[in-house]
C-alpha positions in Angstrom: -7.8 7.1 25.5 -5.1 4.5 25.0 -6.8 1.8 27.1 -8.1 -1.3 25.1 -10.8 -3.8 26.0 -13.8 -2.1 24.3 -15.6 -2.7 21.1 -12.7 -4.4 19.5 -12.9 -7.4 21.8 -16.6 -7.8 21.4 -19.1 -9.1 24.1 -18.8 -7.0 27.2 -16.4 -4.7 25.4 -19.2 -3.3 23.2 -21.4 -2.4 26.3 -18.2 -0.9 28.1 -17.7 1.5 25.1 -21.3 2.5 25.2 -21.1 3.4 28.8 -17.8 5.2 28.1 -19.5 7.3 25.4 -22.3 8.2 27.8 -19.8 9.7 30.1 -18.1 11.6 27.2 -21.3 13.1 26.0 -22.6 13.9 29.5 -19.6 16.1 30.1 -19.6 17.4 26.5 -16.0 16.2 25.9 -14.3 15.1 22.8 -12.3 11.9 22.8 -9.7 10.2 20.5 -9.8 6.3 20.9 -10.3 4.2 23.0 -7.7 1.6 21.9 -5.4 4.0 20.2 -1.8 5.0 20.5 -2.1 8.7 21.0 -1.3 11.9 19.3 1.9 13.8 18.3 2.2 17.4 17.3 5.7 18.4 16.1 5.0 22.1 15.9 7.9 23.8 17.8 5.3 26.1 19.3 3.8 23.0 21.1 6.0 20.0 20.9 3.2 17.7 22.2 3.9 13.8 22.3 0.8 12.3 23.9 1.7 8.8 22.7 3.7 6.0 23.7 5.6 5.8 20.5 9.4 4.9 20.8 10.1 7.0 17.8 10.2 10.9 17.8 9.3 11.9 14.2 11.1 14.6 12.3 9.3 17.9 12.0 7.5 18.2 8.6 4.4 18.9 6.8 2.7 15.6 6.4 -0.2 14.7 8.7 -0.8 11.1 9.3 -4.0 9.6 10.6 -4.1 5.9 11.4 -6.8 3.6 12.5 -4.1 1.1 13.5 -1.8 2.1 16.5 0.7 -0.6 15.8 1.0 0.3 12.1 1.5 4.0 13.2 4.6 3.0 15.2 5.9 1.1 12.2 5.3 4.1 9.9 7.1 6.5 12.3 10.1 4.3 12.3 10.2 3.8 8.6 9.6 7.6 8.0 12.6 8.3 10.3 14.8 6.3 8.1 13.4 8.1 5.0 13.8 11.5 6.9 10.0 12.2 6.1 8.7 14.7 8.5 5.3 14.9 10.1 3.3 17.8 11.3 0.7 15.8 13.2 0.2 12.1 14.0 -3.0 10.8 15.2 -3.9 7.2 16.1 -7.7 6.9 16.0 -8.3 3.4 17.6 -12.0 2.5 17.8 -13.1 6.0 16.6 -16.0 5.9 19.2 -16.2 9.7 19.2 -13.9 11.6 16.8 -13.6 10.1 13.3 -11.6 10.7 10.1 -14.1 13.5 9.2 -13.3 15.4 12.4 -9.5 15.1 11.9 -9.9 16.2 8.2 -11.8 19.3 9.2 -9.2 20.2 11.7 -6.3 19.5 9.2 -8.0 21.7 6.6 -7.1 24.8 8.6 -3.9 23.5 10.1 -1.2 25.7 8.3 1.9 23.5 9.1 0.0 20.6 7.2 0.6 20.5 3.5 -0.2 16.8 2.8 -2.8 14.5 4.6 -2.3 10.8 4.7 -4.8 8.3 6.0 -4.6 4.6 7.0 -8.3 3.3 7.2 -10.0 0.0 8.0 -13.4 1.5 8.0 -15.1 4.8 7.1 -17.9 6.3 9.2 -20.7 8.4 7.9 -19.5 8.1 4.2 -21.9 11.1 3.3 -20.3 13.5 5.7 -16.8 12.1 4.8 -17.4 12.6 1.0 -18.5 16.2 1.6 -15.5 17.1 3.7 -12.9 15.1 1.7 -14.1 16.6 -1.6 -13.7 20.1 -0.2 -10.4 19.7 1.3 -8.8 17.8 -1.5 -9.0 20.8 -3.7 -6.7 22.6 -1.3 -4.5 19.8 0.1 -3.8 16.3 -1.3 -5.3 13.5 0.6 -3.5 10.1 0.2 -5.2 7.1 1.6 -4.4 3.5 2.2 -7.5 1.5 2.7 -7.3 -1.9 4.0 -9.6 -4.8 3.4 -9.4 -5.1 -0.5 -10.2 -8.8 -0.5 -13.6 -10.2 -0.4 -14.0 -13.1 2.2 -16.1 -15.5 0.3 -18.3 -14.9 -2.9 -21.6 -13.3 -2.2 -24.7 -14.3 -4.2 -25.8 -11.6 -6.7 -29.0 -11.5 -8.6 -27.8 -9.1 -11.3 -24.9 -8.7 -13.6 -24.0 -5.6 -11.7 -24.1 -7.4 -8.5 -21.7 -10.1 -9.8 -19.2 -7.5 -11.0 -19.4 -5.1 -8.1 -17.5 -5.5 -4.8 -16.8 -3.3 -1.8 -13.2 -2.7 -3.1 -14.5 -1.2 -6.3 -16.9 0.9 -4.3 -14.0 2.2 -2.3 -12.1 3.1 -5.6 -15.0 4.9 -7.0 -15.7 6.8 -3.7 -12.2 7.9 -3.4 -12.0 9.1 -7.0 -15.1 11.2 -6.5 -13.7 12.7 -3.4 -10.4 13.6 -5.0 -8.4 11.2 -2.8 -5.2 9.5 -4.1 -5.6 5.8 -3.2 -2.4 3.8 -2.8 -1.8 0.0 -2.4 0.9 -0.1 0.1 2.8 1.6 2.8 5.7 2.1 0.4 3.5 3.8 -2.1 2.1 6.0 0.7 5.6 7.2 1.6 6.5 7.8 -2.0 3.7 10.1 -2.7 4.1 11.8 0.6 7.7 12.5 -0.2 6.9 14.1 -3.6 4.0 16.2 -2.5 5.6 17.4 0.8 9.0 18.5 -0.8 8.4 19.6 -4.4 5.9 21.7 -6.3 3.7 20.0 -8.9 5.4 19.9 -12.3 3.9 22.2 -15.0 3.7 19.3 -17.4 4.6 15.7 -17.9 8.0 16.0 -19.7 10.8 14.6 -17.8 14.6 14.8 -18.2 16.7 12.0 -16.7 20.3 12.5 -15.4 22.2 9.3 -14.6 25.7 8.0 -14.1 24.7 4.4 -15.1 22.9 3.1 -18.2 20.8 0.3 -16.7 18.9 2.6 -14.3 18.3 5.1 -17.2 16.5 2.4 -19.2 14.5 1.4 -16.2 13.5 5.1 -15.7 12.5 5.5 -19.3 10.3 2.4 -19.1 8.7 3.8 -15.7 8.1 7.3 -17.2 6.2 5.8 -20.1 4.3 3.3 -18.0 2.8 6.1 -15.6 1.8 8.3 -18.5 4.7 10.7 -18.5 7.0 11.7 -21.4 10.6 11.7 -22.0 11.6 15.4 -22.8 13.0 16.2 -26.1 16.0 18.3 -25.1 16.8 21.3 -27.3 19.9 21.4 -29.4 21.1 24.3 -27.2 20.9 22.1 -24.2 22.6 19.2 -25.8 25.5 21.4 -27.2 26.0 22.8 -23.7 26.2 19.2 -22.2 28.8 18.3 -24.7 31.1 21.0 -23.4 31.8 19.4 -20.1 30.7 15.7 -20.4 33.1 13.0 -21.8 32.9 11.9 -25.4 31.4 8.6 -24.3 28.5 10.2 -22.5 24.9 10.4 -24.1 23.5 13.9 -24.2 20.1 12.9 -25.5 17.4 12.2 -22.9 18.3 10.2 -20.7 21.5 12.0 -20.2 24.0 9.2 -19.2 27.1 11.0 -17.7 28.9 7.6 -17.3 30.4 6.2 -14.1 33.1 9.0 -13.9 30.6 11.7 -13.2 31.4 13.6 -10.0 29.6 16.3 -8.0 30.7 19.0 -10.4 29.4 17.1 -13.5 26.0 16.5 -11.7 25.8 20.2 -10.8 26.6 21.4 -14.2 24.2 18.9 -15.9 21.3 19.6 -13.6 21.7 23.4 -14.0 21.8 23.0 -17.8 18.8 20.8 -18.0 16.7 22.9 -15.7 17.1 25.8 -18.1 15.4 23.9 -21.0 11.9 25.1 -21.7 11.2 21.6 -23.0 11.7 20.1 -19.5 9.0 20.2 -16.8 10.9 18.0 -14.1 14.1 16.3 -13.8 14.8 12.8 -12.3 18.4 12.6 -11.0 19.7 9.0 -10.6 22.8 8.4 -8.5 24.3 5.1 -8.5 27.1 5.1 -5.9 30.4 5.9 -7.8 33.4 3.6 -7.0 35.9 6.4 -5.9 35.6 9.9 -7.2 32.6 11.3 -5.3 29.8 10.4 -2.8 26.0 11.1 -2.9 26.5 13.7 -0.1 29.1 15.6 -2.2 26.6 15.5 -5.1 23.8 16.7 -2.8 26.0 19.5 -1.5 26.7 20.5 -5.2 23.0 21.2 -5.7 22.9 24.1 -3.2 21.9 27.3 -4.9 20.4 25.5 -7.9 17.3 23.7 -6.6 16.5 26.4 -4.0 15.8 29.2 -6.6 12.2 30.6 -6.4 10.0 29.0 -9.0 12.5 26.4 -9.9 11.3 23.2 -11.7 10.9 20.1 -9.4 13.8 17.7 -9.0 13.3 14.1 -7.8 16.4 12.0 -6.6 16.8 8.3 -7.1 19.5 7.1 -4.8 20.7 3.6 -5.6 23.2 3.3 -2.6 23.4 2.1 0.9 22.2 4.3 3.5 25.2 5.4 5.4 27.0 8.6 6.5 28.2 9.3 3.0 24.7 9.0 1.4 23.7 12.5 2.3 20.0 12.0 3.2 20.0 14.8 5.6 21.4 17.2 3.0 18.8 16.1 0.5 16.1 16.6 3.1 17.5 20.2 3.9 17.3 21.1 0.1 13.7 19.5 0.1 14.6 17.0 -2.5 12.6 13.7 -2.3 14.9 10.6 -2.4 13.6 7.3 -3.8 15.3 3.8 -4.0 14.2 3.1 -7.5 13.1 5.1 -10.8 9.7 3.5 -10.8 8.9 5.0 -7.4 9.8 8.5 -8.5 7.8 8.2 -11.8 4.8 6.8 -9.9 4.9 9.9 -7.5 5.3 12.4 -10.3 2.3 10.8 -12.2 0.3 11.0 -9.0 1.1 14.7 -8.5 0.0 15.6 -12.0 -3.2 13.5 -11.9 -4.0 15.4 -8.6 -3.3 18.7 -10.4 -5.7 17.7 -13.1 -8.4 16.7 -10.7 -8.1 20.1 -8.9 -8.7 21.9 -12.3 -11.8 19.9 -13.2 -15.3 21.6 -12.4 -17.2 20.2 -9.6 -20.0 18.9 -11.8 -23.7 19.2 -11.3 -26.3 16.7 -10.1 -29.6 16.6 -12.3 -32.8 16.2 -10.5 -36.1 14.7 -12.0 -39.2 16.3 -10.7 -41.8 13.5 -10.0 -44.4 12.5 -7.4 -42.9 9.6 -5.5 -46.0 8.9 -3.7 -47.4 7.5 -6.8 -45.1 4.5 -6.5 -45.2 3.7 -2.8 -48.4 1.5 -3.2 -46.4 -0.7 -5.7 -43.8 -1.6 -3.2 -46.2 -1.9 -0.3 -48.8 -4.1 -2.1 -45.9 -6.4 -3.3 -44.7 -6.8 0.4 -48.0 -7.4 1.8 -48.8 -10.1 -0.8 -45.5 -11.7 -0.6 -44.8 -11.4 -4.3 -41.4 -11.9 -5.4 -41.5 -9.7 -8.5 -43.2 -6.6 -9.6 -45.3 -6.8 -12.7 -43.7 -5.5 -15.9 -46.5 -2.7 -16.0 -45.4 -1.5 -12.6 -41.7 -1.4 -13.6 -42.5 0.2 -16.9 -44.3 2.9 -15.0 -41.5 3.6 -12.7 -38.8 3.8 -15.5 -41.1 5.9 -17.8 -41.9 8.4 -15.0 -38.1 8.8 -14.4 -37.7 9.7 -18.0 -35.7 6.6 -19.2 -35.9 6.2 -22.9 -38.1 2.9 -23.5 -39.5 1.2 -26.5 -43.1 0.4 -27.0 -44.1 -2.6 -24.8 -47.3 -4.4 -23.8 -48.1 -7.8 -22.2 -50.3 -10.1 -24.2 -51.9 -13.5 -23.5 -52.1 -14.8 -27.1 -50.3 -14.8 -30.5 -53.2 -13.1 -32.0 -52.8 -10.1 -29.6 -49.1 -9.9 -30.6 -50.0 -10.0 -34.3 -52.4 -7.2 -33.6 -49.7 -5.1 -32.3 -47.4 -5.9 -35.2 -50.1 -4.7 -37.6 -50.4 -1.5 -35.8 -46.7 -0.7 -35.3 -45.5 -2.0 -38.6 -42.2 -2.7 -37.1 -40.3 -6.0 -36.1 -41.2 -7.3 -32.7 -39.3 -8.9 -29.7 -41.2 -11.4 -27.6 -40.2 -12.3 -24.0 -41.7 -14.6 -21.6 -43.2 -13.1 -18.3 -42.9 -15.3 -15.3 -41.8 -14.5 -11.7 -40.1 -17.8 -11.7 -38.0 -17.0 -14.8 -35.5 -14.4 -14.2 -33.0 -14.8 -17.0 -35.4 -15.3 -19.9 -32.8 -16.0 -22.6 -31.3 -19.0 -20.6 -34.4 -21.0 -21.1 -35.3 -19.9 -24.6 -37.8 -17.4 -23.5 -36.8 -14.7 -26.0 -37.4 -14.3 -29.6 -36.1 -11.2 -31.6 -36.7 -9.5 -34.9 -39.9 -11.2 -35.7 -41.6 -10.0 -39.0 -44.8 -11.3 -40.4 -47.7 -13.0 -38.7 -46.1 -16.7 -39.2 -42.9 -15.6 -37.5 -44.7 -14.0 -34.6 -47.1 -16.9 -34.1 -44.3 -19.5 -34.2 -42.2 -17.4 -31.9 -45.1 -17.1 -29.4 -45.7 -20.8 -29.3 -42.0 -21.6 -29.1 -41.2 -19.5 -26.0 -44.5 -20.6 -24.3 -43.4 -24.2 -24.8 -39.9 -23.6 -23.5 -41.4 -21.8 -20.4 -43.7 -24.8 -19.6 -40.5 -27.0 -19.3 -39.4 -25.0 -16.2 -42.6 -23.7 -14.8 -46.5 -24.2 -14.9 -49.0 -22.4 -16.8 -50.4 -20.6 -13.6 -47.0 -19.1 -12.9 -46.8 -17.4 -16.4 -48.3 -14.0 -16.6 -48.1 -13.6 -20.3 -45.7 -12.7 -23.1 -44.1 -9.1 -23.3 -44.3 -7.6 -26.9 -41.7 -4.9 -27.6 -40.8 -3.0 -30.7 -37.5 -4.3 -32.0 -34.7 -1.8 -31.5 -31.7 -2.5 -33.8 -28.6 -0.8 -34.9 -26.2 1.1 -32.7 -24.2 -0.2 -29.7 -25.2 -2.3 -26.7 -24.3 -0.7 -23.4 -25.4 -1.5 -19.9 -26.3 0.6 -16.8 -26.7 -0.9 -13.4 -26.8 -0.4 -9.7 -25.6 -2.4 -6.5 -26.3 -1.1 -3.1 -23.2 -1.2 -1.0 -23.9 -1.5 2.7 -21.3 1.2 3.5 -21.2 3.6 0.4 -24.7 3.3 -0.7 -25.8 2.9 -4.4 -22.8 2.1 -6.8 -23.8 3.0 -10.3 -22.3 1.0 -13.1 -21.7 1.7 -16.8 -20.2 -0.6 -19.3 -20.5 -2.4 -22.6 -23.8 -4.4 -22.7 -25.3 -7.5 -24.1 -24.6 -11.1 -23.0 -20.8 -10.6 -22.6 -20.9 -8.0 -19.8 -19.6 -10.5 -17.2 -17.2 -11.9 -19.7 -15.6 -8.7 -20.9 -16.1 -7.0 -17.5 -15.5 -3.6 -19.3 -17.2 -1.5 -16.7 -16.8 1.5 -14.4 -18.4 2.5 -11.1 -19.3 5.6 -9.2 -21.1 6.2 -6.0 -24.5 8.0 -6.1 -25.2 10.9 -6.3 -23.6 10.9 -9.6 -22.8 14.3 -11.3 -22.7 14.9 -15.0 -18.9 15.0 -14.8 -18.9 11.7 -12.9 -21.1 10.2 -15.6 -18.8 11.4 -18.4 -15.8 10.0 -16.6 -17.6 6.7 -16.2 -18.1 6.6 -20.1 -14.7 7.8 -21.1 -12.8 5.3 -18.7 -14.0 2.0 -20.2 -11.7 0.4 -22.7 -14.3 0.4 -25.4 -14.9 4.2 -25.3 -13.2 4.7 -28.7 -16.0 2.5 -30.2 -18.7 4.6 -28.7 -17.0 7.7 -30.2 -17.0 6.2 -33.6 -14.2 4.2 -35.4 -13.4 3.8 -39.2 -15.9 6.3 -40.5 -18.9 5.2 -38.1 -20.6 7.8 -36.4 -20.4 7.9 -32.6 -23.3 7.3 -30.3 -25.2 10.0 -28.5 -23.2 10.3 -25.4 -25.3 12.9 -23.7 -28.3 10.4 -23.6 -26.1 8.0 -21.7 -24.9 10.7 -19.3 -28.5 11.7 -18.7 -29.6 8.1 -18.1 -26.7 7.5 -15.6 -27.9 10.5 -13.6 -31.6 9.4 -13.6 -30.6 5.9 -12.5 -28.6 7.5 -9.7 -31.6 9.5 -8.5 -33.8 6.3 -8.8 -31.4 4.3 -6.6 -31.4 7.2 -3.9 -35.1 7.5 -3.9 -35.9 3.8 -3.3 -33.5 2.3 -0.7 -35.5 -1.0 -1.1 -34.0 -1.7 -4.4 -30.7 -3.5 -3.9 -29.6 -4.2 -7.5 -30.6 -3.0 -11.0 -29.6 -3.9 -14.6 -30.6 -1.9 -17.5 -29.1 -4.1 -20.2 -29.0 -3.9 -23.1 -29.3 -0.1 -23.6 -29.3 0.4 -27.3 -27.5 3.6 -28.2 -27.2 5.3 -31.6 -26.0 8.5 -33.0 -29.5 10.0 -32.7 -31.0 10.6 -29.3 -34.5 9.3 -30.3 -33.1 5.9 -31.3 -31.3 5.3 -27.9 -33.7 3.0 -25.9 -33.5 0.6 -22.9 -34.8 -2.8 -24.1 -34.4 -4.9 -21.0 -34.1 -4.5 -17.3 -33.8 -6.4 -14.1 -34.3 -5.1 -10.5 -33.9 -6.9 -7.2 -34.9 -5.6 -3.8 -35.7 -6.4 -0.3 -39.0 -5.5 1.3 -40.3 -6.5 4.8 -43.8 -7.9 4.5 -46.2 -6.8 7.3 -48.0 -10.1 6.8 -45.1 -12.6 6.8 -42.3 -10.5 8.2 -39.9 -12.1 5.7 -37.4 -10.6 3.4 -38.8 -10.7 -0.1 -36.7 -10.4 -3.4 -38.6 -8.3 -5.8 -38.9 -6.5 -9.0 -38.2 -7.8 -12.5 -38.8 -6.5 -16.1 
């Protein structure tokens, strides 16, 4: 249904779309749209064009599903110029009935489709989409351009995690877990589609560059290193062979600069020679239009019989020439050679192909499950909501964290310095004192924390100081006591966190902890449920990961304890949708698992009180 005037216009359009869907469901139909541009199937067996696109696409193996009809028209026109062929084109419109997940399921079994591309403004039923996309991406690459990266205005956040997280970060994490390749622009969508649809994925990351100009060769070298690829080290045999037909001024090291006099025969011989080198996994051919002695079309014709051999290494062409009759785009297309305007575009595509291959080889990962009685906690949330309390007691939160199996230090709330001293005598360990008040969220900001207290005098003075500081910002009746904890020292400070995204659900965070988390912002995110593989990737992806591994003779921390804690946090977030944000920071981690403990935590949530019918912010440790 191409007709507009439904949900996208609001008001009466919303009701109009509801009535339309009642008709569709009553007659058990399936509908694309409304407010869409239509569907195109280029398969010669069908040749269906049920759209009002003015452009007829080339036949190819790329499926394009677009939420925007106008953008779809522009894409078809641009791909016509690039000679990028489509298998199926779908304009989704309002997605009132069929959504991305439905089209992905169809394309999974669609033999003419080798590559799936998406333009999305929204994702419906992210749970179903994640399941389907993760399965399909192990068979066919899915390339997605998701609009709406920017945040329209800052949103209030209670926790460090909430301050660092955003919907765009959630999209990044979600796509990574689905195996989807996210791009930033239409141009990048084209670039990756050209590579995946025309060439096999290289066996490795070693590239050889053939060129007739030195400047583009330098740009290619920079781009190759930028995107994690390597310049191949050509063998002596290859270099000697190149010297037999290249001029003396040419460079036979990689990049191979054949200089401006190179013609179609030079290109052919050089490509054939380099492809035979076992040290080369793929070749980037750069063609800067020569002044007189050949044309890109003649060079393309010279590649016949070389690039079409079974099992041949992939070849990517960078054509830095005006698109006219002599540029030979249709010949390159016939030979299934992707053509790019710049070396960086080709390098980016090759890198994406290799990253996709690595993702396909990774194990799926397993989700750990903590066995517990959730019914034991329901009264905690219900009582807090009924009483209109803004925070849970420390005892309640300690019970929740302990039951979920998080590693915690000894802690107890006391009302006097004498009680704190009694604990010190029993533990025979340095103590940490923290003020407990529902009106004081960030305790250290008001001087409500004292650490590493040893001896009765230090403990008494510390108790008196934080009580005095607390009374400067609240009253005595709003102070529930002082939390006494055993002092956990040594190791590294990391942080775990969660923010509930309205579309994707719980976003789990990991990063370096302590007071600098928002300054350094060295964090990573994944969407719950988080597998053990996801958790390890979160840890390994932060910049400070080498520090956690151990540097300059220092032992690394117990990483499996962090992996386990991330998965427990993932389950906790899924079990209790009332909780909106969580910080477990700092989480002190050491080489020994027994010495890894979470020493501070902050939770924020929304509960609807039956008494007041008001949203109440809850939970603090």
